[in-house]
N, C-alpha and C positions, 0 to 999 in steps of 0.2 A: 686306215687300215683295211682290207678287203675289196672290195668291188664298189664303183658306181654304185649310188642309190638306185638310179634308173635300169640296173641290168640284174637286179636282184630278183627273185623267185615272185615275189608277192609283189613287184611292181610290173613284171614281163605279164604274169597272169592277168592281173588287173587292166591291164592295156589290150590285151588280146579278147578277153570278156567282154569290155566296151565296145568292139567294134559291132557286136551282134546284139547285146544287152541293154537294157536300161537298169543298172545295178547303182547300188552303195555298196563300198568295196571297205570291209575296214581290216586293216592288219594287227593282231594281237598278239603277232610274234613277238617275243623277248628275245635277245642274240646270245647265244650260249644255253637257253633254257633247254631241257628235254622231255620228254614223254610224261616222266613222273613229275615235271615242273607245271607245265600247260595245263594237267588235267583241274587244277585250283583256278586258273584262266577259263577254263569252260564252266567249271563249276559255278564262277562269279559272275560273268557276264552273258554266256548262252540265255539262261532265263530273264535274264534285265533285257538285251535286247531283243530275244525273239527271232532269231534269224529266220527265211526261208532255206538256206542251206549255210554247213558249215562246212569248209576246204581244210584237211589237217595235212600239211605238207610235210612229209617224213623226210629226215636227214640222216647222216650218220651218225651222229652224237646222240640223238633220241634215245639208243640203246645203252648208253654208258648210265653207270648209277650218277643221280643230282652232283653226288661230291666230287666227281671225276672230271677234272678241266680236259678239254679237247687236246691243248697244248701236251699233257703228260701223255696221253696215248700217241700224238705224233712225235714226240722224245725216244718212246718205247721202241718205236717201228726203226726210226733212227739207228739206235743202240741196236737193235735187233738186225739189220741191215750189216752194222760194222763187225758184229760177232760171226755173222755167217760168211763174210767176204776172208 
């Protein structure tokens, strides 16, 4: 499901950064997690890895509560469109 791994945001970003910089690129993202969840990843790994730079890519589901699945919101939009039709 989804797009081919080589076209994901982290993969494209890594390829572009490697063109100009000598970098070590770690993708610590977890599919379906949002900003509430990622805080634990940051608190755990940033002190251990001591990176020079952290890039956090914001996605639409980042603003949903962590217990709400993105699919639920998509279904709500579908039903909402049907009700407006």
